[in-house]
N, CA and C atoms as a LAMMPS dump frame, in Angstrom:
ITEM: TIMESTEP
0
ITEM: NUMBER OF ATOMS
498
ITEM: BOX BOUNDS ff ff ff
-5.0000000000000000e+02 5.0000000000000000e+02
-5.0000000000000000e+02 5.0000000000000000e+02
-5.0000000000000000e+02 5.0000000000000000e+02
ITEM: ATOMS id mol type element x y z
1 1 1 N 349.063 -99.797 -178.01
2 1 2 C 349.783 -101.027 -178.217
3 1 3 C 349.849 -101.798 -176.908
4 2 1 N 349.549 -103.081 -176.965
5 2 2 C 349.506 -103.93 -175.786
6 2 3 C 350.917 -104.298 -175.327
7 3 1 N 351.068 -104.571 -174.05
8 3 2 C 352.354 -104.996 -173.5
9 3 3 C 352.547 -106.495 -173.592
10 4 1 N 351.694 -107.195 -174.315
11 4 2 C 351.769 -108.647 -174.421
12 4 3 C 352.255 -109.064 -175.798
13 5 1 N 352.901 -110.23 -175.851
14 5 2 C 353.322 -110.831 -177.108
15 5 3 C 352.862 -112.283 -177.116
16 6 1 N 352.688 -112.844 -178.297
17 6 2 C 352.313 -114.251 -178.417
18 6 3 C 353.573 -115.086 -178.517
19 7 1 N 353.584 -116.191 -177.784
20 7 2 C 354.723 -117.104 -177.795
21 7 3 C 354.179 -118.51 -177.976
22 8 1 N 354.777 -119.257 -178.884
23 8 2 C 354.355 -120.637 -179.093
24 8 3 C 355.197 -121.55 -178.221
25 9 1 N 354.514 -122.324 -177.366
26 9 2 C 355.197 -123.324 -176.544
27 9 3 C 354.394 -124.618 -176.606
28 10 1 N 355.068 -125.712 -176.329
29 10 2 C 354.397 -127.019 -176.368
30 10 3 C 353.347 -127.09 -175.259
31 11 1 N 352.276 -127.821 -175.529
32 11 2 C 351.16 -127.936 -174.591
33 11 3 C 351.611 -128.417 -173.201
34 12 1 N 352.459 -129.47 -173.079
35 12 2 C 352.87 -129.908 -171.739
36 12 3 C 353.618 -128.813 -170.967
37 13 1 N 354.402 -128.014 -171.677
38 13 2 C 355.119 -126.916 -171.03
39 13 3 C 354.12 -125.87 -170.546
40 14 1 N 353.121 -125.552 -171.363
41 14 2 C 352.108 -124.575 -170.974
42 14 3 C 351.306 -125.072 -169.76
43 15 1 N 351.004 -126.359 -169.721
44 15 2 C 350.259 -126.907 -168.586
45 15 3 C 351.069 -126.792 -167.3
46 16 1 N 352.379 -127.015 -167.394
47 16 2 C 353.233 -126.841 -166.214
48 16 3 C 353.266 -125.372 -165.804
49 17 1 N 353.314 -124.484 -166.789
50 17 2 C 353.31 -123.052 -166.524
51 17 3 C 352.028 -122.633 -165.809
52 18 1 N 350.901 -123.19 -166.208
53 18 2 C 349.631 -122.871 -165.552
54 18 3 C 349.646 -123.322 -164.095
55 19 1 N 350.251 -124.487 -163.811
56 19 2 C 350.34 -124.954 -162.422
57 19 3 C 351.231 -124.024 -161.604
58 20 1 N 352.31 -123.548 -162.186
59 20 2 C 353.179 -122.598 -161.49
60 20 3 C 352.47 -121.257 -161.274
61 21 1 N 351.631 -120.89 -162.228
62 21 2 C 350.936 -119.607 -162.154
63 21 3 C 350.007 -119.536 -160.949
64 22 1 N 349.53 -120.67 -160.463
65 22 2 C 348.676 -120.687 -159.27
66 22 3 C 349.444 -120.121 -158.085
67 23 1 N 350.752 -120.348 -158.047
68 23 2 C 351.567 -119.873 -156.934
69 23 3 C 351.928 -118.396 -157.048
70 24 1 N 351.966 -117.884 -158.264
71 24 2 C 352.438 -116.514 -158.462
72 24 3 C 351.367 -115.537 -158.902
73 25 1 N 350.216 -116.022 -159.295
74 25 2 C 349.135 -115.123 -159.702
75 25 3 C 348.775 -115.234 -161.167
76 26 1 N 349.768 -115.296 -162.034
77 26 2 C 349.498 -115.456 -163.462
78 26 3 C 350.738 -116.004 -164.161
79 27 1 N 350.578 -116.344 -165.439
80 27 2 C 351.661 -116.96 -166.192
81 27 3 C 352.862 -116.023 -166.329
82 28 1 N 352.613 -114.736 -166.55
83 28 2 C 353.716 -113.787 -166.703
84 28 3 C 354.558 -113.706 -165.433
85 29 1 N 353.891 -113.689 -164.283
86 29 2 C 354.628 -113.639 -163.012
87 29 3 C 355.449 -114.902 -162.806
88 30 1 N 354.896 -116.054 -163.198
89 30 2 C 355.641 -117.311 -163.073
90 30 3 C 356.891 -117.277 -163.943
91 31 1 N 356.754 -116.785 -165.159
92 31 2 C 357.904 -116.702 -166.059
93 31 3 C 358.933 -115.707 -165.51
94 32 1 N 358.462 -114.566 -164.988
95 32 2 C 359.379 -113.579 -164.422
96 32 3 C 360.182 -114.168 -163.276
97 33 1 N 359.534 -114.954 -162.401
98 33 2 C 360.237 -115.56 -161.269
99 33 3 C 361.219 -116.615 -161.741
100 34 1 N 360.857 -117.387 -162.771
101 34 2 C 361.779 -118.381 -163.316
102 34 3 C 363.003 -117.697 -163.928
103 35 1 N 362.78 -116.621 -164.657
104 35 2 C 363.892 -115.881 -165.258
105 35 3 C 364.782 -115.305 -164.17
106 36 1 N 364.179 -114.716 -163.143
107 36 2 C 364.947 -114.149 -162.047
108 36 3 C 365.79 -115.224 -161.365
109 37 1 N 365.191 -116.38 -161.138
110 37 2 C 365.925 -117.491 -160.525
111 37 3 C 367.099 -117.897 -161.416
112 38 1 N 366.856 -117.996 -162.701
113 38 2 C 367.892 -118.388 -163.643
114 38 3 C 369.013 -117.346 -163.671
115 39 1 N 368.648 -116.078 -163.68
116 39 2 C 369.649 -115.018 -163.72
117 39 3 C 370.491 -114.977 -162.448
118 40 1 N 369.885 -115.333 -161.314
119 40 2 C 370.598 -115.27 -160.034
120 40 3 C 371.307 -116.568 -159.68
121 41 1 N 371.116 -117.618 -160.477
122 41 2 C 371.782 -118.883 -160.178
123 41 3 C 373.232 -118.82 -160.63
124 42 1 N 374.011 -119.763 -160.126
125 42 2 C 375.436 -119.796 -160.447
126 42 3 C 375.634 -120.198 -161.895
127 43 1 N 376.359 -119.415 -162.685
128 43 2 C 376.619 -119.8 -164.067
129 43 3 C 377.522 -121.031 -164.112
130 44 1 N 377.363 -121.826 -165.164
131 44 2 C 378.197 -123.014 -165.281
132 44 3 C 379.652 -122.605 -165.428
133 45 1 N 380.522 -123.382 -164.813
134 45 2 C 381.942 -123.094 -164.877
135 45 3 C 382.431 -122.224 -163.736
136 46 1 N 381.53 -121.591 -162.987
137 46 2 C 381.974 -120.781 -161.86
138 46 3 C 381.921 -121.623 -160.588
139 47 1 N 382.487 -121.092 -159.546
140 47 2 C 382.523 -121.817 -158.282
141 47 3 C 381.134 -121.862 -157.67
142 48 1 N 380.716 -123.017 -157.136
143 48 2 C 379.408 -123.073 -156.473
144 48 3 C 379.431 -122.244 -155.197
145 49 1 N 378.263 -121.737 -154.788
146 49 2 C 378.229 -120.931 -153.567
147 49 3 C 378.542 -121.796 -152.349
148 50 1 N 378.916 -121.14 -151.274
149 50 2 C 379.201 -121.824 -150.031
150 50 3 C 377.998 -122.668 -149.625
151 51 1 N 378.23 -123.943 -149.265
152 51 2 C 377.122 -124.844 -148.927
153 51 3 C 376.325 -124.322 -147.748
154 52 1 N 376.996 -123.771 -146.755
155 52 2 C 376.292 -123.252 -145.583
156 52 3 C 375.359 -122.111 -145.976
157 53 1 N 375.837 -121.202 -146.826
158 53 2 C 375.015 -120.07 -147.26
159 53 3 C 373.824 -120.555 -148.076
160 54 1 N 374.026 -121.578 -148.922
161 54 2 C 372.939 -122.079 -149.754
162 54 3 C 371.875 -122.772 -148.913
163 55 1 N 372.301 -123.404 -147.808
164 55 2 C 371.336 -124.145 -147.01
165 55 3 C 370.624 -123.272 -145.98
166 56 1 N 371.118 -122.042 -145.767
167 56 2 C 370.479 -121.16 -144.8
168 56 3 C 369.178 -120.612 -145.37
169 57 1 N 368.123 -120.858 -144.667
170 57 2 C 366.816 -120.358 -145.059
171 57 3 C 366.504 -119.18 -144.156
172 58 1 N 365.989 -118.1 -144.725
173 58 2 C 365.666 -116.934 -143.929
174 58 3 C 364.198 -116.959 -143.533
175 59 1 N 363.92 -116.423 -142.358
176 59 2 C 362.564 -116.397 -141.84
177 59 3 C 362.212 -114.999 -141.373
178 60 1 N 360.914 -114.718 -141.438
179 60 2 C 360.365 -113.486 -140.881
180 60 3 C 359.616 -113.89 -139.624
181 61 1 N 359.816 -113.147 -138.558
182 61 2 C 359.163 -113.425 -137.277
183 61 3 C 358.132 -112.331 -137.004
184 62 1 N 356.884 -112.754 -136.824
185 62 2 C 355.843 -111.766 -136.535
186 62 3 C 355.849 -111.423 -135.059
187 63 1 N 355.185 -110.346 -134.722
188 63 2 C 355.093 -109.931 -133.326
189 63 3 C 354.24 -110.907 -132.504
190 64 1 N 353.439 -111.727 -133.186
191 64 2 C 352.59 -112.702 -132.48
192 64 3 C 353.222 -114.086 -132.427
193 65 1 N 354.464 -114.191 -132.872
194 65 2 C 355.168 -115.458 -132.755
195 65 3 C 355.137 -116.35 -133.988
196 66 1 N 354.529 -115.884 -135.069
197 66 2 C 354.533 -116.679 -136.297
198 66 3 C 355.917 -116.594 -136.932
199 67 1 N 356.343 -117.701 -137.481
200 67 2 C 357.616 -117.752 -138.187
201 67 3 C 357.31 -118.243 -139.592
202 68 1 N 357.526 -117.374 -140.578
203 68 2 C 357.22 -117.703 -141.964
204 68 3 C 358.475 -117.56 -142.804
205 69 1 N 358.651 -118.464 -143.749
206 69 2 C 359.842 -118.475 -144.589
207 69 3 C 359.815 -117.325 -145.583
208 70 1 N 360.935 -116.636 -145.69
209 70 2 C 361.073 -115.557 -146.67
210 70 3 C 360.874 -116.153 -148.066
211 71 1 N 360.064 -115.468 -148.856
212 71 2 C 359.755 -115.941 -150.203
213 71 3 C 358.447 -116.706 -150.279
214 72 1 N 357.878 -117.06 -149.126
215 72 2 C 356.617 -117.794 -149.107
216 72 3 C 355.48 -116.889 -149.586
217 73 1 N 354.618 -117.442 -150.406
218 73 2 C 353.48 -116.702 -150.942
219 73 3 C 352.291 -116.87 -150.001
220 74 1 N 351.614 -115.764 -149.737
221 74 2 C 350.377 -115.777 -148.953
222 74 3 C 349.227 -115.494 -149.901
223 75 1 N 348.078 -116.055 -149.587
224 75 2 C 346.893 -115.82 -150.41
225 75 3 C 345.724 -115.496 -149.492
226 76 1 N 344.985 -114.47 -149.838
227 76 2 C 343.812 -114.079 -149.066
228 76 3 C 342.667 -113.743 -149.993
229 77 1 N 341.455 -114.036 -149.546
230 77 2 C 340.274 -113.767 -150.359
231 77 3 C 339.45 -112.674 -149.703
232 78 1 N 339.146 -111.649 -150.487
233 78 2 C 338.301 -110.561 -150.025
234 78 3 C 337.139 -110.482 -150.997
235 79 1 N 335.97 -110.846 -150.522
236 79 2 C 334.838 -110.972 -151.435
237 79 3 C 335.107 -112.167 -152.326
238 80 1 N 335.136 -111.957 -153.609
239 80 2 C 335.428 -113.055 -154.539
240 80 3 C 336.791 -112.907 -155.19
241 81 1 N 337.543 -111.889 -154.776
242 81 2 C 338.841 -111.645 -155.389
243 81 3 C 339.955 -112.241 -154.526
244 82 1 N 340.895 -112.919 -155.191
245 82 2 C 342.025 -113.518 -154.5
246 82 3 C 343.206 -112.55 -154.576
247 83 1 N 343.824 -112.299 -153.438
248 83 2 C 344.974 -111.403 -153.349
249 83 3 C 346.177 -112.215 -152.89
250 84 1 N 347.352 -111.807 -153.34
251 84 2 C 348.563 -112.495 -152.92
252 84 3 C 349.555 -111.494 -152.349
253 85 1 N 350.307 -111.978 -151.37
254 85 2 C 351.381 -111.204 -150.761
255 85 3 C 352.579 -112.142 -150.652
256 86 1 N 353.736 -111.582 -150.37
257 86 2 C 354.936 -112.401 -150.238
258 86 3 C 355.658 -112.023 -148.948
259 87 1 N 356.203 -113.045 -148.296
260 87 2 C 356.96 -112.822 -147.068
261 87 3 C 358.358 -112.349 -147.445
262 88 1 N 358.774 -111.25 -146.85
263 88 2 C 360.136 -110.753 -147.013
264 88 3 C 360.792 -110.711 -145.642
265 89 1 N 362.064 -110.479 -145.601
266 89 2 C 362.828 -110.503 -144.347
267 89 3 C 362.264 -109.529 -143.306
268 90 1 N 361.747 -108.375 -143.767
269 90 2 C 361.276 -107.345 -142.839
270 90 3 C 359.766 -107.194 -142.789
271 91 1 N 359.021 -108.127 -143.393
272 91 2 C 357.566 -108.027 -143.329
273 91 3 C 356.884 -108.675 -144.513
274 92 1 N 355.644 -108.248 -144.743
275 92 2 C 354.815 -108.813 -145.812
276 92 3 C 354.613 -107.748 -146.876
277 93 1 N 354.913 -108.104 -148.113
278 93 2 C 354.734 -107.153 -149.214
279 93 3 C 353.415 -107.449 -149.908
280 94 1 N 352.548 -106.432 -149.907
281 94 2 C 351.278 -106.505 -150.629
282 94 3 C 351.071 -105.196 -151.352
283 95 1 N 350.693 -105.253 -152.631
284 95 2 C 350.729 -106.425 -153.497
285 95 3 C 352.166 -106.861 -153.761
286 96 1 N 352.305 -108.083 -154.299
287 96 2 C 353.625 -108.69 -154.463
288 96 3 C 354.562 -107.787 -155.248
289 97 1 N 354.13 -107.314 -156.377
290 97 2 C 354.999 -106.485 -157.215
291 97 3 C 354.835 -105.019 -156.854
292 98 1 N 355.881 -104.409 -156.357
293 98 2 C 355.916 -102.975 -156.058
294 98 3 C 354.945 -102.547 -154.965
295 99 1 N 354.564 -103.473 -154.094
296 99 2 C 353.652 -103.128 -153.019
297 99 3 C 354.379 -102.563 -151.816
298 100 1 N 353.614 -102.273 -150.799
299 100 2 C 354.15 -101.72 -149.56
300 100 3 C 354.523 -102.87 -148.639
301 101 1 N 355.592 -102.692 -147.876
302 101 2 C 356.026 -103.686 -146.903
303 101 3 C 355.273 -103.424 -145.597
304 102 1 N 354.536 -104.427 -145.126
305 102 2 C 353.731 -104.29 -143.909
306 102 3 C 354.395 -105.045 -142.769
307 103 1 N 354.291 -104.489 -141.563
308 103 2 C 354.97 -105.053 -140.401
309 103 3 C 354.263 -106.263 -139.808
310 104 1 N 352.996 -106.467 -140.147
311 104 2 C 352.261 -107.593 -139.565
312 104 3 C 351.305 -108.194 -140.582
313 105 1 N 350.854 -109.399 -140.288
314 105 2 C 349.876 -110.069 -141.138
315 105 3 C 348.583 -109.264 -141.188
316 106 1 N 348.175 -108.745 -140.039
317 106 2 C 346.93 -107.972 -139.982
318 106 3 C 347.035 -106.666 -140.761
319 107 1 N 348.192 -106.011 -140.695
320 107 2 C 348.373 -104.763 -141.456
321 107 3 C 348.274 -105.037 -142.954
322 108 1 N 348.851 -106.139 -143.41
323 108 2 C 348.768 -106.491 -144.826
324 108 3 C 347.327 -106.841 -145.207
325 109 1 N 346.611 -107.507 -144.316
326 109 2 C 345.201 -107.844 -144.582
327 109 3 C 344.354 -106.57 -144.633
328 110 1 N 344.634 -105.608 -143.733
329 110 2 C 343.902 -104.33 -143.765
330 110 3 C 344.184 -103.583 -145.066
331 111 1 N 345.395 -103.72 -145.593
332 111 2 C 345.741 -103.061 -146.862
333 111 3 C 344.866 -103.597 -147.991
334 112 1 N 344.55 -104.888 -147.942
335 112 2 C 343.641 -105.474 -148.94
336 112 3 C 342.275 -104.804 -148.82
337 113 1 N 341.789 -104.684 -147.603
338 113 2 C 340.475 -104.066 -147.374
339 113 3 C 340.479 -102.586 -147.789
340 114 1 N 341.585 -101.883 -147.474
341 114 2 C 341.677 -100.466 -147.854
342 114 3 C 341.68 -100.315 -149.371
343 115 1 N 342.338 -101.249 -150.064
344 115 2 C 342.366 -101.196 -151.536
345 115 3 C 340.961 -101.332 -152.108
346 116 1 N 340.095 -102.006 -151.374
347 116 2 C 338.71 -102.167 -151.797
348 116 3 C 337.843 -100.978 -151.389
349 117 1 N 338.419 -100.071 -150.593
350 117 2 C 337.688 -98.874 -150.197
351 117 3 C 337.102 -98.945 -148.8
352 118 1 N 337.352 -100.016 -148.074
353 118 2 C 336.839 -100.129 -146.71
354 118 3 C 337.743 -99.369 -145.757
355 119 1 N 337.158 -98.738 -144.757
356 119 2 C 337.921 -97.959 -143.777
357 119 3 C 337.428 -98.298 -142.377
358 120 1 N 338.203 -97.908 -141.389
359 120 2 C 337.81 -98.062 -139.993
360 120 3 C 337.593 -99.503 -139.588
361 121 1 N 336.541 -99.732 -138.77
362 121 2 C 336.298 -101.077 -138.247
363 121 3 C 335.916 -102.069 -139.328
364 122 1 N 335.37 -101.606 -140.446
365 122 2 C 335.017 -102.537 -141.522
366 122 3 C 336.26 -103.074 -142.222
367 123 1 N 337.42 -102.445 -142.006
368 123 2 C 338.672 -102.942 -142.585
369 123 3 C 339.455 -103.776 -141.572
370 124 1 N 338.949 -103.844 -140.335
371 124 2 C 339.631 -104.604 -139.293
372 124 3 C 339.637 -106.086 -139.647
373 125 1 N 340.803 -106.704 -139.586
374 125 2 C 340.949 -108.082 -140.021
375 125 3 C 342.03 -108.773 -139.209
376 126 1 N 341.778 -110.02 -138.819
377 126 2 C 342.795 -110.854 -138.186
378 126 3 C 343.634 -111.468 -139.302
379 127 1 N 344.849 -111.008 -139.43
380 127 2 C 345.713 -111.453 -140.51
381 127 3 C 346.006 -112.942 -140.488
382 128 1 N 346.041 -113.56 -139.307
383 128 2 C 346.314 -114.994 -139.197
384 128 3 C 345.162 -115.824 -139.763
385 129 1 N 343.961 -115.27 -139.761
386 129 2 C 342.816 -115.975 -140.35
387 129 3 C 342.607 -115.589 -141.812
388 130 1 N 342.959 -114.348 -142.159
389 130 2 C 342.767 -113.86 -143.523
390 130 3 C 343.751 -114.51 -144.498
391 131 1 N 345.046 -114.491 -144.133
392 131 2 C 346.074 -115.005 -145.038
393 131 3 C 346.193 -116.51 -144.928
394 132 1 N 346.39 -117.127 -146.081
395 132 2 C 346.558 -118.576 -146.141
396 132 3 C 347.933 -118.892 -146.717
397 133 1 N 348.46 -120.04 -146.314
398 133 2 C 349.725 -120.551 -146.847
399 133 3 C 349.47 -121.958 -147.356
400 134 1 N 350.357 -122.431 -148.187
401 134 2 C 350.244 -123.803 -148.694
402 134 3 C 350.669 -124.774 -147.599
403 135 1 N 349.797 -125.721 -147.293
404 135 2 C 350.134 -126.783 -146.36
405 135 3 C 351.095 -127.724 -147.082
406 136 1 N 352.313 -127.91 -146.56
407 136 2 C 353.291 -128.74 -147.268
408 136 3 C 352.859 -130.208 -147.4
409 137 1 N 351.976 -130.657 -146.542
410 137 2 C 351.53 -132.056 -146.607
411 137 3 C 350.436 -132.271 -147.651
412 138 1 N 349.49 -131.332 -147.743
413 138 2 C 348.344 -131.51 -148.641
414 138 3 C 348.409 -130.63 -149.88
415 139 1 N 349.293 -129.631 -149.874
416 139 2 C 349.421 -128.658 -150.955
417 139 3 C 348.161 -127.807 -151.13
418 140 1 N 347.362 -127.725 -150.094
419 140 2 C 346.154 -126.896 -150.117
420 140 3 C 346.396 -125.617 -149.329
421 141 1 N 345.632 -124.579 -149.691
422 141 2 C 345.732 -123.312 -148.973
423 141 3 C 344.983 -123.427 -147.657
424 142 1 N 345.654 -123.117 -146.558
425 142 2 C 345.032 -123.145 -145.243
426 142 3 C 345.396 -121.861 -144.506
427 143 1 N 344.483 -121.364 -143.661
428 143 2 C 344.799 -120.155 -142.896
429 143 3 C 346.026 -120.379 -142.008
430 144 1 N 346.815 -119.352 -141.847
431 144 2 C 348.004 -119.443 -140.999
432 144 3 C 347.605 -119.873 -139.596
433 145 1 N 346.454 -119.417 -139.121
434 145 2 C 346.009 -119.772 -137.77
435 145 3 C 345.755 -121.265 -137.615
436 146 1 N 345.427 -121.97 -138.701
437 146 2 C 345.186 -123.414 -138.635
438 146 3 C 346.498 -124.179 -138.739
439 147 1 N 347.328 -123.771 -139.678
440 147 2 C 348.577 -124.488 -139.909
441 147 3 C 349.577 -124.244 -138.785
442 148 1 N 349.588 -123.036 -138.275
443 148 2 C 350.514 -122.675 -137.199
444 148 3 C 349.708 -122.057 -136.055
445 149 1 N 349.092 -122.919 -135.219
446 149 2 C 348.258 -122.386 -134.144
447 149 3 C 349.048 -121.47 -133.205
448 150 1 N 348.37 -120.45 -132.711
449 150 2 C 348.999 -119.541 -131.758
450 150 3 C 349.244 -120.279 -130.456
451 151 1 N 350.324 -119.932 -129.804
452 151 2 C 350.619 -120.545 -128.517
453 151 3 C 349.792 -119.849 -127.45
454 152 1 N 348.966 -120.626 -126.774
455 152 2 C 348.135 -120.072 -125.71
456 152 3 C 348.835 -120.321 -124.373
457 153 1 N 348.832 -119.322 -123.535
458 153 2 C 349.449 -119.441 -122.223
459 153 3 C 348.368 -119.798 -121.223
460 154 1 N 348.604 -120.885 -120.482
461 154 2 C 347.694 -121.299 -119.419
462 154 3 C 348.054 -120.478 -118.185
463 155 1 N 347.301 -119.409 -117.958
464 155 2 C 347.605 -118.466 -116.889
465 155 3 C 347.536 -119.141 -115.529
466 156 1 N 346.529 -119.99 -115.32
467 156 2 C 346.382 -120.679 -114.025
468 156 3 C 347.604 -121.546 -113.737
469 157 1 N 348.058 -122.274 -114.73
470 157 2 C 349.228 -123.143 -114.567
471 157 3 C 350.474 -122.306 -114.295
472 158 1 N 350.617 -121.182 -115.006
473 158 2 C 351.76 -120.308 -114.821
474 158 3 C 351.772 -119.727 -113.409
475 159 1 N 350.621 -119.297 -112.917
476 159 2 C 350.538 -118.76 -111.556
477 159 3 C 350.866 -119.825 -110.515
478 160 1 N 350.394 -121.048 -110.752
479 160 2 C 350.694 -122.152 -109.824
480 160 3 C 352.191 -122.438 -109.79
481 161 1 N 352.833 -122.412 -110.951
482 161 2 C 354.296 -122.641 -110.999
483 161 3 C 355.039 -121.522 -110.285
484 162 1 N 354.574 -120.289 -110.421
485 162 2 C 355.208 -119.176 -109.731
486 162 3 C 355.064 -119.306 -108.22
487 163 1 N 353.907 -119.761 -107.771
488 163 2 C 353.681 -119.956 -106.337
489 163 3 C 354.611 -121.028 -105.76
490 164 1 N 354.868 -122.084 -106.588
491 164 2 C 355.736 -123.178 -106.132
492 164 3 C 357.173 -122.722 -105.979
493 165 1 N 357.608 -121.756 -106.759
494 165 2 C 358.985 -121.309 -106.694
495 165 3 C 359.246 -120.389 -105.516
496 166 1 N 358.22 -119.891 -104.862
497 166 2 C 358.399 -118.972 -103.711
498 166 3 C 358.787 -119.706 -102.473
């Protein structure tokens, strides 16, 4: 017996669901997230949550200086298969549902390669180039390294400044 059921919904609603599914992986995941949001929202008639708490956005900070919003979806392509991960307070969860929490972007990218059976240097991956996030301006998937360039330290300039302070 299949775990799926047929549900009749209006075409415009289904089209919106398909657009949401791009962010979550499939229609079922989109519906699950909508239900979860609805279940966790304030019921009517109860007191609204503290405004400060509602406006606080949580971020995950990588060891390389990347700052990504908790709940943000990451997308990476390995071969022709698209994989998704989600940013959590303590790391990156891959796969999204019931996956392992990884401490870095690269560790999560290596997990994708390991799932495909690659080991050692063939699984080595720069997570900032592998994982993509939605560019808020264009709504397109772009590598984290492009959207949030790494800060490069000008060693010569730093040494010159140190010499001036002596």
